N, C-alpha and C positions, 0 to 999 in steps of 0.2 A: 503494499500499500506506498502510495506516496506522500511523503512527509509533506504537513501542511506551514505554509512559509509565517514569520515574523507576521509580516504585515498583514495575511489574513487572519492572524490571533487577534491585532492588534484591532483591526477593521471589525473582529465579530464581539469584542469586548467595547469599543466605543460604539455599536451596534444597541448595543445593551443601555450605556451609558445613556446615551440619549434617549432611549424608551422613557428610559428613569424619570431622568430632568423632564422631560414634556408631562408626565405622568402625575410625578411630585407636583410640579408647577399649576396643574389643573383641578390634583384631587388630594392634593398634603400628602404627607408621609402616612399618616396615622388610617389614612384612608385608600391606601395604595399597599397591593400584596402581593408579593414573589410573582402570583398568578397573573394580575395585572403586569408584572412586566413580563413576564412571559408572551403574554396575550400581544402586550405592546411592542415588543420588540421581534414578533414574529418566530422567534427562535424554540427551540424546544427546551424543555426541561433540565436537560443534560447540559446543554450549551450552556445555562446562564449559570448552572451550579459548578459547571469548570472553571469560569472566570470569577463568581463570586459566594462566598458561603454563605452569607446572610444580607439580609435587608440594609441594614447595617453599614454592610460592606459595599455596598453600592450607594447609599447616600455619601461616603467618604469619599469615595470616587466621583461624582458628582461636586461633592463639595470641592476637592482638590485639582477639578478644573475649570473650577469658577474664580475667576481673576476679571477684574475690573480694571479700564480703558482709563487708566489716570489722567492729569490733566498734563501737559508737558511745561507746563507753565504756571504760574499764579495768576495769569491777569485775568482780567473781566471777560475777555473773548472764551480765554480758553477754558477757565470754570463752564460758564455759561455752555461750550460746546459739550463739555464732560456730562453737567446736567441733562441737557439733549437727550445726550446719549443711551444714558442712564432712565429717562422720561422714554424713551426710544425702544429700547429692550423692555421695558414694564410693558408698555402696550402691544409689540411684537412679540413677543415670546414668552409672556407671564412673569420674567425676568423678580420683579419684584414679590410676587406672591412665593416665588421658589427662596429667595434669598431671606423670608420673611419665616419659611417653615427650617429655614437651617436653623437658622438663631434660634428659635425655638427647640428645634431638635437638639443643638448644642448644651441648650440650660440645664438637659437631661442624659446627655451621653458625652463624655469624659472624652474618649477619644476623638469624637466629632469635635467637642469644644478647643480639643486641642490645635486639631486646625486651622478655625476660625481664628483662635489666638493669635499662630502662626499669619498668617493673611493680614487679619489687621493690624499687625505688629510692623508688616512689609508696608501696608499701606501708609502707615504712620511716618516711619520711614523716608517712604520714596515723597513722600509729602513734605518732611524735614528739611531734606537737601533742595527743596524747590525755594523756601522761604527767603526773600529778597535779604542782601546782607543788612540791611538796616534793622532786619528784625529778627539776626541770627540768632540773638541771646535767650528768643518766647520761640525758638523752631518747632522745642519738644511742645509744647501749649500750643501754638497754631495748629500742627498735623493732630494732636487729640481732638482738639474740638472742630476740625474740618472734616475730621474722619466720623466724629458720630453727628454732627451735621447733615455729613452725605448719608449716612447709615439712617437718619432720621426720615430724608426725603423718599431714601428709598421706601419704609415703614408706610409713609405718608402715603403713595404710590399705589401699593399694595390695599393697601384700605378704602382710600379716597378715590380711587383711579388716576385717570389724566389729570394732571397737576402740575399747573403753572411753575417753570424754575426758578422766575427771575427773582422773588421773596431771596428763597434760598442763597442764590447768586448775591444778591444786595449784601446778603446776611454773611458771607463765606467771604468777600472782598473786606467787609467793615474788619472782621477779623485779622485777615492777613495786613491790612493797611494800617488799620488804625487804632481798632481798640486794644488798650493793653492788657494782656491776660496775666501778667505775674502777682 
């Protein structure tokens, strides 16, 4: 029997993660069973369990692939573009609902909490690197507030639906440029 290529194995694993992501975003973790993921993926029971031993393993895989495209600069234009991107993902792929589910599950799953904590720390570090030199002493506080406000915007999108990012952009720019956080 010919050996299956690594590319094929990776594609099957990604197919499972993509199916789970779609199902989790639309139905939540609690209302998604392994059988639902199997059906959504179109793969067999055995194929799913070849890659993942539990639903929690799939949740973690979904979370590990979740990276947010952070702004490349802390300018009003870049921040507005970033929040527009977050808004579009919420509208087009239910990403805000998925993130809300991940945060809720991380509150009760130490393994998932560790993944989320690493991702949040990486986001804070990336934002701190973008802080203007004039605000460098407050970079940690600015990054903390930036990530917290962006997480709040995402949660608002999950609950309230499509939401204008302009007030959030203004608040983020106030944090970056003017407000002393020390």
